[in-house]
C-alpha positions in Angstrom: 62.8 -16.7 -7.6 62.3 -13.5 -5.5 64.8 -11.6 -7.6 63.2 -12.9 -10.8 59.8 -11.6 -9.6 61.2 -8.2 -8.6 63.1 -7.9 -11.9 60.1 -9.0 -13.8 62.3 -11.5 -15.7 62.4 -15.3 -15.9 64.8 -17.2 -13.6 67.1 -17.9 -16.6 67.2 -14.2 -17.5 67.8 -13.2 -13.9 70.6 -15.8 -13.5 72.2 -14.4 -16.7 72.1 -10.9 -15.3 73.8 -12.0 -12.1 76.5 -14.0 -13.9 79.0 -11.2 -14.0 78.5 -10.4 -10.3 78.9 -14.1 -9.5 82.1 -14.3 -11.6 83.5 -11.2 -9.8 82.7 -12.8 -6.4 80.3 -10.1 -5.3 77.6 -12.6 -4.8 77.9 -16.2 -3.7 75.6 -19.1 -4.7 74.0 -20.8 -1.7 73.6 -24.1 -3.6 74.7 -25.8 -6.8 71.5 -25.1 -8.7 73.0 -22.0 -10.4 75.1 -24.3 -12.6 71.9 -25.5 -14.4 71.5 -21.9 -15.7 75.1 -21.6 -17.1 75.0 -21.3 -20.9 71.2 -21.2 -21.2 69.5 -18.7 -23.2 66.6 -16.6 -21.9 64.1 -18.7 -23.9 65.3 -21.9 -22.2 63.3 -23.2 -19.3 64.9 -25.0 -16.4 62.7 -27.8 -15.0 62.7 -28.7 -11.4 61.6 -27.3 -8.1 64.9 -26.1 -6.8 65.5 -22.4 -6.6 68.8 -20.6 -7.1 69.8 -18.7 -4.0 72.6 -16.2 -3.6 73.9 -14.0 -0.9 76.2 -11.0 -1.0 79.9 -11.6 -0.4 79.7 -9.1 2.5 77.2 -6.7 4.0 79.2 -3.8 2.6 78.7 -5.1 -0.9 75.0 -5.1 -0.2 75.1 -1.6 1.2 77.1 -0.4 -1.8 74.4 -1.9 -4.2 71.6 -0.3 -2.1 73.4 3.1 -2.2 73.1 3.0 -6.0 69.3 3.5 -5.7 68.8 7.3 -5.7 67.5 8.5 -2.3 64.3 9.9 -3.8 63.5 6.5 -5.3 64.2 4.2 -2.3 60.7 4.4 -0.8 59.0 3.8 -4.2 61.4 0.9 -4.9 60.4 -0.7 -1.6 56.7 -0.2 -2.2 57.1 -1.7 -5.8 59.0 -4.7 -4.5 56.1 -5.4 -2.0 53.6 -5.1 -4.9 55.6 -7.4 -7.2 56.0 -10.0 -4.5 52.3 -9.9 -3.8 51.5 -10.4 -7.4 54.2 -12.9 -8.2 53.8 -15.3 -5.4 51.1 -18.0 -5.0 48.7 -17.6 -2.1 50.6 -20.2 -0.1 53.9 -18.4 -0.8 52.3 -15.0 0.1 51.2 -16.5 3.4 54.7 -17.8 4.0 56.4 -14.5 3.0 53.8 -12.0 4.4 56.4 -10.4 6.7 58.7 -9.8 3.7 55.9 -8.2 1.8 54.7 -6.0 4.7 58.3 -5.0 5.5 58.8 -3.7 2.0 55.5 -1.8 2.2 56.5 -0.3 5.6 59.8 1.0 4.1 57.8 2.5 1.2 54.8 3.7 3.2 55.2 7.4 2.2 54.4 6.5 -1.4 51.5 4.1 -0.7 48.5 5.4 -2.6 45.5 6.4 -0.4 41.9 7.2 -1.3 42.1 10.6 0.5 
């Protein structure tokens, strides 16, 4: 769900985008829910409250993916992730994930708009 919010895509579209990385073993599913998305088109909806979760195969894979973001865009990317999470989560989810949101803003603090 978090990645779908950040990508500004549906969960089905996000799962489709991750399929190649999953097949290559770069990311690993943390539950069996991902199987519900296999073969679905972006317009299909998946009913249910379970969320697909993944993790990187290794920290170095995550670091390599992060290194693909140009240095001059990293702070803006973190700020934007914080904004998208704030907009995409319900108030209860925002409260539960407040540290994730603030952490993203902290990493992007140089690009936070000010009234000055």
